[in-house]
VOPA-960807 format. One line per 4 residues: number of its first residue (from 1); their letters; for each residue x, y, z of N, C-alpha, C. Coordinates in steps of 0.1 Angstrom, whole numbers. Last residue first. Layout:
% residues N
NUM) a) X:Y:Z:X:Y:Z:X:Y:Z | ...
***
This chain:
% residues 372
372) vwep) 983:1035:1243:986:1039:1257:994:1028:1264 | 976:1049:1212:983:1038:1219:986:1043:1233 | 942:1058:1202:956:1061:1205:962:1048:1211 | 919:1047:1177:923:1048:1191:938:1051:1192
368) sser) 906:1068:1151:913:1057:1155:918:1058:1170 | 894:1091:1141:885:1081:1148:893:1069:1153 | 913:1105:1129:906:1112:1140:897:1102:1147 | 923:1089:1109:931:1091:1121:923:1097:1133
364) lmyf) 916:1066:1091:907:1077:1096:913:1080:1110 | 937:1049:1086:930:1055:1075:922:1067:1079 | 965:1041:1099:954:1049:1103:947:1056:1091 | 985:1025:1088:975:1019:1097:964:1027:1100
360) adlf) 1000:1039:1069:998:1025:1067:987:1020:1075 | 1001:1065:1079:995:1063:1066:992:1048:1064 | 1015:1060:1103:1001:1065:1103:994:1063:1090 | 1040:1052:1093:1032:1043:1101:1018:1047:1101
356) tenk) 1048:1075:1080:1047:1063:1072:1038:1053:1080 | 1049:1094:1100:1039:1095:1090:1037:1082:1082 | 1050:1091:1134:1056:1086:1122:1046:1086:1111 | 1047:1101:1160:1039:1106:1149:1045:1103:1135
352) eafl) 1060:1090:1181:1068:1098:1172:1060:1105:1161 | 1039:1075:1191:1044:1086:1199:1053:1096:1190 | 1037:1056:1171:1026:1065:1172:1031:1078:1180 | 1061:1042:1174:1059:1049:1162:1047:1059:1163
348) qsaa) 1056:1032:1200:1068:1040:1197:1066:1048:1185 | 1033:1017:1196:1033:1028:1205:1045:1037:1203 | 1043:997:1179:1033:1006:1174:1032:1019:1183 | 1060:982:1196:1065:989:1184:1056:1000:1179
344) rdal) 1042:974:1216:1054:982:1220:1059:989:1207 | 1024:959:1202:1019:971:1208:1031:980:1212 | 1040:938:1193:1034:947:1183:1029:960:1190 | 1047:927:1218:1057:933:1210:1052:942:1199
340) eiam) 1021:918:1227:1030:926:1235:1040:934:1227 | 1013:901:1206:1005:913:1210:1014:923:1217 | 1033:881:1207:1031:889:1195:1023:902:1198 | 1029:870:1233:1042:876:1229:1040:885:1217
336) rehf) 1003:860:1232:1007:871:1242:1020:878:1238 | 1006:841:1211:998:853:1209:1000:864:1219 | 1025:823:1222:1028:830:1210:1019:843:1208 | 1011:813:1245:1024:819:1246:1027:828:1234
332) cvlp) 988:802:1232:987:813:1242:1000:821:1243 | 1000:782:1218:993:792:1211:992:805:1220 | 1009:766:1239:1019:772:1230:1012:783:1222 | 985:758:1252:994:768:1259:1004:774:1250
328) gthr) 958:755:1228:969:750:1236:977:761:1242 | 922:758:1227:935:760:1222:945:755:1232 | 891:745:1218:901:746:1229:915:747:1223 | 874:740:1198:872:753:1205:882:754:1217
324) fggt) 880:715:1187:881:727:1178:880:740:1186 | 901:692:1204:889:699:1203:890:712:1194 | 927:682:1206:916:673:1203:902:679:1202 | 948:699:1210:940:696:1221:929:685:1219
320) lrhn) 963:701:1186:969:704:1199:961:698:1211 | 945:696:1166:957:688:1166:963:690:1180 | 925:715:1171:922:701:1171:934:693:1172 | 939:740:1168:933:736:1181:931:721:1181
316) vcsc) 946:739:1141:956:739:1151:951:735:1164 | 920:739:1130:929:728:1127:940:727:1137 | 908:763:1139:902:750:1142:912:738:1140 | 917:790:1154:922:782:1142:918:767:1145
312) wnrc) 912:808:1174:900:802:1167:905:794:1155 | 929:823:1187:926:811:1194:915:803:1186 | 945:847:1181:941:837:1171:938:823:1177 | 933:875:1199:941:863:1199:935:854:1188
308) rrrl) 918:897:1205:930:899:1196:938:886:1194 | 899:889:1223:895:893:1210:906:896:1200 | 915:882:1246:908:872:1238:904:876:1224 | 929:897:1264:934:897:1250:926:888:1241
304) scgl) 918:892:1288:916:906:1282:921:906:1268 | 901:863:1296:914:869:1291:911:882:1284 | 879:848:1302:883:858:1311:896:866:1307 | 877:829:1281:867:839:1283:871:851:1292
300) ceps) 894:808:1278:898:821:1272:888:832:1276 | 884:786:1288:896:791:1294:900:804:1289 | 861:781:1272:859:786:1285:872:792:1291 | 864:791:1238:867:781:1248:866:788:1262
296) peer) 837:807:1220:851:806:1225:852:796:1236 | 818:800:1195:817:797:1210:831:796:1215 | 823:808:1170:809:808:1174:808:807:1190 | 849:804:1165:845:818:1166:831:819:1171
292) psgl) 853:776:1162:856:782:1175:851:797:1176 | 827:759:1145:838:769:1144:840:775:1158 | 816:727:1131:815:739:1139:827:749:1137 | 811:702:1121:825:705:1125:825:718:1134
288) drcs) 784:704:1115:789:695:1125:803:698:1130 | 784:722:1093:779:726:1106:783:717:1117 | 796:706:1074:803:719:1078:798:723:1091 | 777:686:1072:791:683:1076:798:695:1081
284) qasr) 755:701:1062:754:695:1075:768:692:1080 | 764:708:1036:762:719:1046:761:713:1060 | 786:693:1017:776:689:1026:774:700:1037 | 793:703:983:795:704:998:783:699:1005
280) gsfv) 791:678:956:789:691:962:793:691:977 | 796:656:942:783:656:949:781:670:955 | 820:662:929:810:655:921:796:656:928 | 837:672:947:834:681:936:822:675:927
276) tgil) 824:662:979:833:660:967:829:670:957 | 825:667:1015:818:665:1002:828:662:991 | 840:670:1037:827:677:1037:820:676:1023 | 861:654:1060:856:654:1047:842:660:1047
272) gfgg) 870:653:1086:871:666:1079:865:666:1065 | 877:619:1087:877:632:1094:879:644:1085 | 871:604:1056:869:604:1070:869:617:1077 | 899:606:1033:884:608:1037:883:608:1052
268) vder) 925:605:1029:919:592:1031:904:593:1035 | 946:624:1022:933:623:1016:927:609:1017 | 968:630:1036:969:619:1026:956:616:1020 | 959:664:1038:969:654:1042:970:643:1032
264) vlrq) 937:681:1043:937:672:1031:947:661:1034 | 938:698:1064:931:685:1066:932:676:1054 | 950:721:1056:957:713:1066:951:699:1068 | 931:734:1041:942:727:1034:950:718:1043
260) cpyl) 898:729:1052:910:736:1054:921:727:1047 | 875:714:1047:873:728:1051:886:736:1053 | 876:695:1017:879:696:1031:878:711:1035 | 865:672:992:865:685:997:868:685:1012
256) ngsp) 879:651:966:873:653:980:875:667:984 | 894:649:943:881:656:942:874:657:956 | 919:639:945:908:630:942:895:637:940 | 934:661:953:935:656:939:924:647:935
252) avav) 911:682:972:922:672:971:923:667:956 | 904:715:979:901:704:970:913:695:968 | 891:734:1005:903:728:999:899:716:991 | 872:763:1007:872:749:1005:885:744:999
248) erqg) 858:790:1026:870:784:1019:869:769:1019 | 835:795:1038:840:805:1029:851:800:1021 | 830:771:1052:819:779:1047:824:789:1036 | 851:757:1063:844:751:1052:832:759:1047
244) fdcc) 858:774:1087:858:760:1086:848:754:1076 | 862:800:1092:848:796:1092:846:781:1089 | 885:819:1111:883:806:1103:868:803:1104 | 880:855:1109:882:842:1116:879:830:1107
240) dcpe) 871:878:1099:885:876:1099:889:861:1103 | 844:880:1103:849:877:1089:864:874:1088 | 843:887:1131:839:873:1126:844:870:1112 | 873:905:1138:859:904:1135:855:890:1130
236) yggk) 896:909:1164:893:902:1152:877:903:1150 | 898:942:1179:898:928:1179:895:922:1165 | 896:970:1176:890:964:1187:889:949:1187 | 910:982:1156:896:980:1153:889:971:1165
232) lhti) 935:986:1166:928:997:1161:913:995:1159 | 943:960:1174:942:971:1184:933:982:1179 | 943:947:1150:933:943:1160:932:953:1171 | 966:960:1138:952:962:1133:941:958:1143
228) ikas) 986:949:1154:984:963:1154:970:967:1149 | 983:922:1147:980:926:1161:978:941:1162 | 992:922:1120:978:918:1124:974:923:1138 | 1019:930:1123:1009:939:1117:995:936:1120
224) lvni) 1030:907:1136:1029:920:1143:1019:929:1136 | 1026:886:1120:1024:884:1134:1023:897:1142 | 1034:896:1094:1021:893:1097:1018:892:1112 | 1050:924:1086:1053:911:1092:1040:907:1099
220) hlpr) 1055:948:1063:1045:939:1068:1051:927:1073 | 1067:981:1062:1071:967:1063:1059:959:1069 | 1075:1011:1045:1065:1003:1051:1069:988:1051 | 1100:1033:1051:1098:1021:1042:1087:1011:1049
216) garf) 1110:1054:1065:1100:1057:1055:1097:1045:1046 | 1125:1048:1086:1132:1051:1074:1123:1054:1063 | 1106:1041:1105:1113:1053:1107:1121:1058:1094 | 1099:1016:1094:1090:1027:1093:1096:1040:1096
212) eevl) 1123:1002:1100:1119:1004:1086:1109:1015:1085 | 1123:1003:1128:1134:1009:1121:1130:1012:1106 | 1100:988:1135:1102:1002:1139:1112:1009:1130 | 1107:963:1124:1095:970:1119:1096:985:1123
208) qqaa) 1129:957:1139:1131:960:1124:1119:967:1119 | 1117:953:1163:1127:964:1162:1129:967:1147 | 1102:930:1157:1095:943:1162:1105:955:1160 | 1122:912:1151:1112:915:1141:1106:928:1145
204) ceyg) 1135:910:1176:1142:915:1165:1133:920:1154 | 1114:898:1190:1119:911:1194:1127:918:1183 | 1113:874:1177:1102:883:1175:1106:897:1180 | 1138:863:1186:1135:865:1171:1124:875:1169
200) rrwa) 1134:862:1213:1145:870:1208:1142:873:1193 | 1113:843:1213:1111:856:1218:1121:866:1212 | 1128:821:1204:1116:825:1196:1113:840:1200 | 1146:817:1224:1151:821:1211:1139:826:1202
196) elhp) 1128:809:1244:1136:821:1246:1141:826:1232 | 1120:785:1233:1110:795:1235:1117:809:1237 | 1144:770:1233:1138:774:1220:1127:785:1222 | 1147:768:1261:1157:775:1253:1151:779:1239
192) ddwe) 1123:753:1268:1125:766:1272:1136:774:1264 | 1111:736:1238:1115:736:1252:1119:751:1255 | 1090:723:1214:1095:736:1220:1098:735:1234 | 1087:705:1189:1091:702:1203:1098:715:1208
188) gffd) 1059:715:1168:1073:711:1171:1075:709:1186 | 1035:725:1163:1035:711:1166:1049:705:1168 | 1035:750:1155:1030:748:1168:1031:733:1172 | 1054:768:1138:1052:754:1138:1048:750:1152
184) pnlv) 1042:799:1125:1047:791:1136:1044:776:1135 | 1052:818:1100:1042:807:1102:1047:798:1113 | 1054:850:1090:1060:840:1100:1050:830:1104 | 1056:866:1061:1047:858:1069:1055:849:1077
180) irrv) 1064:897:1049:1070:885:1055:1059:879:1063 | 1071:920:1025:1059:913:1031:1064:899:1036 | 1093:929:1014:1086:938:1022:1074:932:1029 | 1125:921:1003:1112:916:1006:1106:925:1016
176) gqal) 1151:927:995:1140:936:991:1126:931:994 | 1173:915:1006:1169:910:993:1157:919:987 | 1173:926:1031:1184:929:1022:1181:925:1008 | 1151:914:1042:1151:928:1040:1162:932:1030
172) fydl) 1160:887:1044:1149:890:1036:1148:905:1033 | 1182:890:1062:1184:885:1048:1172:889:1039 | 1170:898:1086:1179:907:1079:1181:903:1064 | 1155:874:1090:1148:886:1087:1157:897:1081
168) sapl) 1176:856:1094:1167:854:1082:1160:867:1079 | 1188:865:1117:1196:866:1105:1187:864:1093 | 1166:860:1135:1170:874:1133:1179:875:1120 | 1163:831:1131:1153:840:1127:1158:855:1126
164) hevn) 1180:811:1140:1184:818:1128:1174:829:1124 | 1167:798:1160:1179:806:1164:1184:814:1152 | 1147:783:1147:1143:796:1153:1155:804:1157 | 1149:759:1135:1155:770:1128:1153:783:1135
160) apsv) 1138:739:1151:1150:736:1145:1157:748:1138 | 1113:749:1161:1125:748:1170:1138:746:1163 | 1103:772:1134:1102:759:1141:1114:758:1151 | 1085:791:1113:1094:792:1125:1092:779:1133
156) vacv) 1084:794:1079:1080:786:1090:1090:787:1101 | 1078:821:1059:1088:814:1066:1082:807:1078 | 1068:833:1029:1063:826:1041:1074:818:1047 | 1067:864:1013:1075:852:1016:1070:846:1029
152) tlnp) 1051:881:988:1050:876:1001:1059:864:1002 | 1062:908:967:1061:894:970:1060:891:984 | 1061:933:956:1055:932:969:1053:917:972 | 1073:930:932:1081:938:942:1075:936:956
148) fqrl) 1073:907:910:1064:910:921:1072:917:932 | 1094:905:892:1081:906:887:1071:911:897 | 1116:904:909:1117:912:897:1103:915:891 | 1109:884:927:1109:898:931:1110:908:920
144) lssl) 1112:861:912:1099:865:916:1098:880:920 | 1140:859:909:1131:859:898:1118:865:901 | 1148:858:937:1152:869:928:1143:870:916 | 1136:834:945:1133:847:952:1136:859:943
140) aret) 1149:816:929:1134:818:927:1130:831:933 | 1174:817:940:1172:821:926:1158:824:923 | 1168:806:965:1172:820:964:1171:825:950 | 1162:780:959:1151:788:964:1155:803:963
136) dafs) 1188:771:951:1177:771:941:1165:780:946 | 1202:775:976:1206:782:964:1195:782:953 | 1187:757:994:1188:772:996:1191:779:983 | 1185:730:996:1176:737:987:1178:752:986
132) srgg) 1208:704:1000:1204:718:1003:1195:723:992 | 1198:670:1001:1206:680:995:1200:694:998 | 1182:648:1011:1191:656:1020:1199:667:1014 | 1162:633:1000:1176:628:999:1186:636:1006
128) ayrr) 1144:660:991:1143:646:994:1156:639:991 | 1160:690:1000:1155:681:990:1153:667:996 | 1151:707:1032:1160:701:1022:1153:693:1011 | 1141:723:1053:1135:724:1040:1146:719:1030
124) cadq) 1152:726:1079:1139:719:1077:1135:717:1063 | 1178:736:1077:1174:730:1089:1161:721:1088 | 1179:751:1054:1184:737:1054:1182:729:1067 | 1169:776:1062:1163:768:1051:1167:754:1052
120) aeav) 1188:784:1082:1174:782:1085:1167:773:1075 | 1212:784:1067:1211:776:1079:1197:773:1084 | 1206:803:1047:1209:789:1044:1207:780:1056 | 1178:824:1058:1192:821:1054:1195:806:1052
116) gdms) 1145:814:1052:1155:824:1055:1169:820:1050 | 1124:797:1044:1126:799:1058:1137:809:1061 | 1099:800:1020:1113:800:1022:1116:804:1037 | 1075:800:997:1078:793:1010:1093:793:1011
112) ltpe) 1060:827:982:1072:818:982:1074:813:996 | 1031:832:965:1037:833:979:1048:823:979 | 1020:850:936:1027:839:943:1030:842:957 | 991:856:918:999:862:929:1007:851:937
108) vseq) 987:858:886:987:847:896:997:852:907 | 984:874:863:980:879:876:978:867:886 | 996:867:839:982:861:842:977:865:856 | 1020:880:840:1011:882:829:997:878:832
104) klya) 1031:868:863:1028:882:863:1018:886:852 | 1035:842:854:1026:845:866:1022:859:866 | 1053:847:833:1040:841:831:1030:844:842 | 1075:856:848:1069:865:838:1055:860:835
100) aled) 1082:832:861:1078:844:869:1071:854:860 | 1090:817:839:1078:813:847:1073:825:855 | 1113:831:831:1101:829:822:1089:825:830 | 1130:829:854:1125:842:849:1113:841:840
96) dval) 1117:801:873:1128:808:866:1122:821:861 | 1108:777:896:1106:790:891:1119:795:884 | 1109:753:908:1106:752:894:1105:766:888 | 1112:760:935:1123:752:929:1121:751:914
92) gntt) 1092:773:950:1101:781:941:1111:773:933 | 1073:763:965:1086:763:971:1096:769:962 | 1042:783:965:1052:775:958:1065:774:966 | 1009:791:962:1020:789:972:1030:779:966
88) mglr) 990:814:944:997:802:944:1008:802:956 | 960:829:930:972:829:939:978:815:939 | 937:850:915:945:839:914:957:840:923 | 902:861:919:917:864:920:924:850:919
84) fpkg) 874:873:899:881:863:908:896:867:909 | 841:884:889:856:885:891:861:875:900 | 818:874:865:822:873:879:837:874:881 | 809:872:840:811:885:845:815:886:859
80) trer) 805:848:828:796:851:839:798:866:843 | 823:846:806:810:841:804:800:847:815 | 847:856:816:841:863:805:826:859:803 | 851:837:837:849:852:840:842:859:829
76) qaka) 855:815:821:844:815:830:840:830:834 | 880:822:810:869:820:801:856:821:809 | 895:822:834:894:835:826:882:834:817 | 894:795:840:888:805:849:886:818:842
72) ydvc) 908:784:818:894:781:820:887:791:829 | 934:794:822:927:798:810:912:795:812 | 940:783:847:940:797:846:932:801:833 | 939:755:841:930:761:851:929:776:849
68) rkll) 961:754:824:947:751:818:937:756:828 | 982:760:841:979:769:830:965:766:824 | 980:737:858:978:750:863:974:760:852 | 986:717:839:973:717:845:970:731:851
64) plel) 1013:724:834:1003:724:823:989:724:828 | 1025:721:861:1023:734:854:1014:734:842 | 1028:705:883:1017:703:874:1014:715:866 | 1048:715:898:1051:702:892:1040:698:882
60) lpeg) 1037:737:910:1044:739:897:1049:726:891 | 1026:728:935:1017:730:923:1025:731:910 | 1037:705:956:1042:716:949:1034:718:936 | 1013:694:981:1025:693:973:1030:706:967
56) gffr) 997:724:969:1002:710:967:1003:703:980 | 979:749:951:986:744:963:991:730:960 | 964:779:940:971:766:936:980:762:948 | 933:793:945:947:793:949:952:779:946
52) iqgp) 910:816:935:915:802:932:929:802:936 | 887:836:953:900:833:949:902:818:945 | 860:860:949:866:847:953:880:845:947 | 862:895:957:860:884:947:866:871:953
48) pnsp) 854:906:991:860:907:978:857:895:969 | 823:896:983:831:908:983:841:907:994 | 806:873:961:812:877:974:820:890:972 | 778:856:948:788:867:946:793:871:960
44) eaaf) 775:821:955:770:834:956:781:845:954 | 790:798:931:788:803:944:782:817:944 | 798:792:906:784:789:909:780:795:922 | 825:797:905:816:806:897:801:803:899
40) lmdi) 833:776:923:836:790:926:826:799:918 | 826:753:909:820:756:922:822:771:925 | 843:754:886:828:757:884:821:760:898 | 866:746:899:865:760:894:850:764:892
36) arra) 859:719:903:862:728:914:860:742:910 | 856:710:876:844:710:885:846:719:897 | 883:712:868:872:720:861:860:721:870 | 896:694:885:899:708:885:888:717:879
32) vdws) 884:670:877:883:675:891:885:690:891 | 892:669:850:878:668:854:875:674:868 | 920:668:851:913:680:846:898:680:850 | 931:654:883:927:653:869:921:666:864
28) macd) 960:659:903:946:661:901:942:660:886 | 984:633:909:980:646:903:965:647:902 | 1008:619:927:993:618:926:988:632:921 | 1033:605:938:1030:610:924:1015:609:922
24) qkrg) 1036:616:972:1034:606:962:1031:612:949 | 1044:620:1006:1045:625:992:1043:614:983 | 1022:618:1034:1032:612:1026:1032:617:1011 | 1012:651:1046:1012:637:1046:1023:631:1036
20) gycy) 1014:679:1049:1007:673:1037:1007:658:1036 | 1027:693:1068:1014:687:1072:1007:680:1061 | 1062:694:1075:1051:693:1065:1039:687:1070 | 1085:697:1089:1072:701:1095:1060:700:1086
16) tcdl) 1106:689:1073:1104:682:1085:1090:685:1092 | 1102:684:1038:1102:693:1049:1098:686:1062 | 1115:675:1013:1111:666:1024:1111:674:1037 | 1107:685:979:1113:686:992:1108:676:1002
12) qcgr) 1093:682:956:1107:679:956:1114:679:969 | 1062:665:957:1070:676:961:1085:672:960 | 1027:655:951:1042:653:949:1049:666:953 | 1001:658:951:1007:655:964:1022:652:963
8) tlhl) 987:685:932:994:672:933:998:670:948 | 969:706:934:971:700:921:979:687:921 | 946:715:954:958:707:956:961:700:943 | 932:745:952:933:734:944:947:727:947
4) iidm) 909:762:971:923:758:971:925:745:964 | 886:788:966:889:774:963:904:772:963 | 864:808:984:877:806:979:880:791:977 | 833:826:979:840:813:982:854:814:976
***
């Protein structure tokens, strides 16, 4: 089991695409945090080890609570012998060299939310009140990269910043970032010019992937790397897909439990609530919500790309279509584009017998499918 602790609903930023609901000064109590961590250690052993991930709002606004959680989880590991991993998603605004060193010392793996160059960052990720957040986030990027050379940076791609995607990718590479997550804003207002800009940005990403591997520098861009892997193993496996409350639980500051961090929002209970840290998870509530991986939508059944498509994200599907098992046309557009460009890039590198590419993706070369 993975536990996502929403330590607070407060945040310094006012991101236009935020799914966290109205920001407010609402922090998780130690009692709730302790009970949530106990849930992880009481769960059946898993492989890989379970994860505690700190989320928000902005989790570093509650740094003393975060540190107390880390110490308690380590004590529980000593008591039970059960391994676990620690992670955190942060906007970086409270990060300095000292904090980055603490995260490294305690093996808290950070993901930095940053959309790219100043124009991309400030299109959607300004301080509450409108001030630019770019310079402060850039300082955090430098501090974190010194401690975490394989730092993951998560950039939201929205209609407001998509024209800056090529420049943002260049910027990240110049800073030394090797792991880039492009997180599409599927709920933005995408018109034809924005969709064309989206494709240009992804074409740039695919070309950069090829060029970096040709230079002997492995690069991970999630929307492309994942599609290369699905080609090699014949599609997503059930364990890759959203299980909606079975393997991962999001804990609100109140102690309410949700099957996904996207459903915590303003934490009013009702839709998506699957229990509390005080009463435990409701297995029936999880079953009632269901999962698209169990029964694909009828409109996807005849698609040759179905097994390589992320049409199973319950939260995205529900918000776009009102149903967990029905996806929207924007997801279809994105997935077809990502698969096409990933296959094009991978086929070039495979044809060149690029050793860096083969080492990164072909563990058992003799049994892996070729690119055609």
